C-alpha positions in Angstrom: -44.3 -6.4 24.8 -42.3 -4.9 22.1 -42.8 -5.8 18.4 -39.5 -7.7 18.4 -40.6 -9.7 21.5 -43.9 -10.5 19.9 -42.2 -11.8 16.8 -39.8 -13.9 18.9 -42.8 -15.3 20.9 -44.7 -16.1 17.7 -41.7 -18.0 16.3 -41.3 -19.9 19.6 -45.0 -20.9 19.4 -44.3 -22.4 16.0 -41.3 -24.4 17.2 -42.7 -25.5 20.6 -43.7 -29.2 20.8 -47.3 -28.1 21.5 -49.4 -27.5 18.4 -50.1 -23.8 17.9 -53.8 -23.2 17.4 -54.7 -19.8 16.0 -58.4 -18.9 15.7 -58.9 -16.5 12.8 -60.4 -13.1 13.4 -61.6 -10.3 11.1 -62.0 -7.1 13.1 -61.3 -5.6 16.5 -64.1 -7.1 18.5 -63.6 -10.6 17.1 -59.9 -10.2 18.0 -60.6 -9.1 21.5 -63.1 -11.9 22.1 -60.8 -14.6 20.8 -57.8 -13.2 22.6 -59.7 -13.2 25.9 -60.4 -16.9 25.7 -56.7 -17.7 26.4 -55.3 -17.5 22.9 -51.5 -17.3 22.7 -51.5 -15.7 19.2 -54.1 -14.5 16.7 -54.4 -14.9 12.9 -56.4 -12.7 10.7 -58.4 -14.1 7.7 -58.1 -12.1 4.5 -61.4 -13.6 3.1 -63.2 -12.6 6.3 -61.8 -9.1 6.4 -62.6 -8.6 2.7 -66.2 -9.7 3.4 -66.5 -7.5 6.4 -65.6 -4.5 4.2 -67.8 -5.5 1.3 -65.2 -7.1 -1.0 -64.9 -10.5 -2.6 -61.9 -12.7 -1.7 -58.8 -12.7 -3.9 -57.0 -9.4 -3.4 -60.0 -7.4 -4.5 -59.8 -5.3 -1.3 -57.4 -2.4 -1.6 -54.1 -3.1 0.3 -54.6 0.1 2.3 -57.8 -1.2 3.8 -56.3 -4.6 4.6 -53.3 -3.0 6.3 -55.6 -0.7 8.2 -57.7 -3.5 9.6 -54.8 -5.8 10.5 -53.2 -2.8 12.2 -56.3 -2.2 14.2 -56.4 -5.8 15.3 -52.7 -5.8 16.3 -53.2 -2.7 18.3 -56.3 -4.1 20.1 -54.6 -7.1 21.7 -51.4 -7.8 23.6 -50.5 -11.1 22.0 -48.7 -11.6 18.6 -50.8 -11.2 15.5 -50.0 -12.9 12.2 -51.9 -11.6 9.2 -53.2 -13.2 6.0 -51.8 -10.9 3.3 -52.9 -13.0 0.3 -50.1 -13.0 -2.3 -48.7 -9.7 -1.3 -50.8 -7.3 -3.3 -48.3 -7.0 -6.1 -45.3 -6.2 -3.9 -44.7 -8.8 -1.1 -41.8 -6.9 0.4 -43.6 -3.6 0.6 -46.7 -5.2 2.0 -44.8 -7.0 4.7 -42.9 -3.8 5.5 -46.2 -1.9 6.0 -47.7 -4.8 8.0 -44.7 -4.6 10.4 -45.3 -0.9 10.6 -48.7 -1.4 12.1 -47.6 -4.0 14.6 -48.1 -7.3 12.7 -45.3 -9.9 13.4 -46.1 -12.7 11.0 -48.0 -13.4 7.8 -49.4 -15.9 5.3 -48.1 -15.4 1.8 -49.8 -17.3 -1.0 -48.0 -18.7 -4.0 -51.2 -19.3 -6.1 -49.2 -21.8 -8.0 -47.4 -19.2 -9.9 -44.0 -20.2 -11.5 -41.8 -21.4 -8.6 -39.1 -18.8 -9.3 -41.7 -16.0 -8.9 -43.1 -17.5 -5.7 -39.6 -17.9 -4.3 -38.8 -14.3 -5.2 -41.8 -13.1 -3.3 -40.8 -15.1 -0.2 -37.3 -13.7 -0.4 -38.7 -10.2 -0.6 -40.9 -10.8 2.4 -38.1 -12.2 4.5 -35.8 -9.4 3.5 -38.4 -6.8 4.5 -38.5 -8.2 8.0 -34.7 -8.2 8.2 -34.6 -4.6 7.0 -37.1 -3.6 9.7 -35.1 -5.4 12.4 -38.0 -7.7 13.2 -37.7 -11.5 13.2 -40.9 -11.7 11.1 -42.6 -15.1 11.1 -43.5 -15.9 7.5 -46.0 -18.8 6.9 -45.4 -19.3 3.2 -48.4 -20.9 1.6 -48.6 -23.2 -1.3 -51.9 -23.8 -3.1 -50.8 -27.1 -4.6 -53.7 -29.0 -3.1 -56.3 -26.2 -3.5 -55.5 -26.0 -7.2 -54.9 -29.7 -7.8 -57.9 -30.3 -9.9 -57.8 -33.8 -11.3 -54.0 -34.1 -11.2 -52.3 -37.2 -9.8 -52.3 -36.9 -6.0 -48.7 -38.0 -5.7 -47.6 -35.3 -8.1 -49.6 -32.7 -6.1 -47.9 -33.8 -2.9 -44.5 -33.7 -4.6 -45.2 -30.1 -5.8 -46.2 -29.0 -2.3 -43.0 -30.5 -0.8 -40.8 -29.0 -3.5 -42.3 -25.6 -3.1 -42.3 -25.7 0.7 -38.6 -26.7 0.8 -37.8 -23.8 -1.5 -39.7 -21.4 0.7 -38.0 -22.7 3.9 -34.6 -22.3 2.2 -35.4 -18.6 1.7 -36.1 -18.1 5.4 -39.8 -18.8 5.8 -40.5 -20.1 9.3 -43.3 -22.5 8.2 -45.1 -23.8 5.1 -48.9 -23.5 5.0 -50.6 -26.2 2.9 -54.3 -25.6 3.0 -56.7 -28.3 2.0 -58.6 -31.2 3.6 -55.5 -33.4 4.1 -55.6 -37.0 5.3 -53.2 -38.6 7.7 -51.0 -40.1 4.9 -50.7 -36.7 3.3 -49.9 -34.9 6.5 -47.3 -37.5 7.4 -45.6 -37.2 4.0 -45.6 -33.4 4.3 -44.0 -33.5 7.7 -41.4 -36.0 6.5 -40.7 -33.8 3.5 -40.6 -30.4 5.2 -39.5 -31.3 8.7 -41.2 -31.5 12.1 -42.7 -28.2 13.2 -42.5 -26.8 9.7 -46.0 -27.6 8.4 -49.1 -25.4 8.9 -52.5 -26.7 8.1 -56.1 -25.5 8.0 -58.9 -26.9 10.0 -62.0 -27.6 7.9 -65.1 -29.7 8.6 -63.8 -33.3 8.7 -60.1 -32.5 9.1 -57.8 -34.5 11.3 -58.3 -33.5 15.0 -55.7 -31.1 16.5 -54.4 -33.7 18.9 -53.5 -36.0 16.0 -51.9 -33.1 14.1 -49.7 -32.5 17.1 -48.7 -36.2 17.2 -47.8 -36.1 13.6 -45.4 -33.1 14.1 -47.5 -30.3 12.6 -46.5 -26.8 13.8 -49.8 -24.9 13.5 -53.4 -25.1 12.6 -55.7 -22.2 11.7 -59.3 -22.0 10.5 -59.4 -19.4 7.7 -62.8 -18.0 6.9 -64.6 -20.8 8.8 -64.7 -19.0 12.1 -66.6 -16.1 10.5 -68.8 -18.5 8.7 -69.7 -20.3 11.9 -70.5 -16.9 13.5 -72.6 -15.9 10.5 -74.4 -19.2 10.6 -75.4 -18.6 14.2 -76.6 -15.1 13.2 -78.6 -16.4 10.3 -80.2 -19.1 12.4 -80.9 -16.6 15.2 -82.5 -14.1 12.7 -84.7 -16.9 11.3 -85.9 -17.7 14.8 -86.5 -14.1 15.8 -88.4 -13.3 12.6 -90.6 -16.4 13.3 -91.6 -15.0 16.7 -88.8 -16.5 18.8 -86.9 -14.8 21.6 -83.3 -14.2 22.4 -81.7 -17.3 24.0 -80.5 -17.4 27.6 -76.8 -17.2 28.3 -75.9 -14.2 26.1 -72.7 -12.5 27.3 -71.8 -8.9 26.9 -68.6 -9.4 24.9 -68.7 -6.1 23.1 
């Protein structure tokens, strides 16, 4: 499949009536394992990639290392890959251009609740980079309205998320990512404000189940760093058991 075909397929998956479920990965072997379970697309997790390479979250990892890893992941699988590229590492357009160059066909781009004009400019630059490369790049523009809400009035937070999301969609973003533990009322309001199949959410412990998200008109759900955390939780528990004299459990598969 060509990079253009992968981008077109990723966009179709966002607009299809079925909820797009993307399980986040952080290196080549996690990507291959997740892809082999029947995934239609993959998403990388910037937090997880940074942790894998020894960096804290929040654009502390050098952009070159992030691009190298998402490129390795994209090259390792046949399905479309969308990458978490944080807030663009100081130059959203150039970061998207480089991601396309290594085979990535979609991305998350955080607003970090910067001034709206600055966030819109970053989205505009990212969309323009895809157009310049001749790829229908699928931008999942993220607003941190809920993550950075603090003790603000919930209605104001919701209004901010919708205002920012609409602005991002107007600049050509395919979808708006609103991370946070959203309840049904909030999801419903976001879908009404942004449009059906335009909202992307994150699955966290206690989130609405995917089937309900699909019924409410959500386009996509991903899992951020939680997939790596679940994997590391299993490793920690296994290590504790082995150090206490336990044995490897039955049913281990040779997935690497």
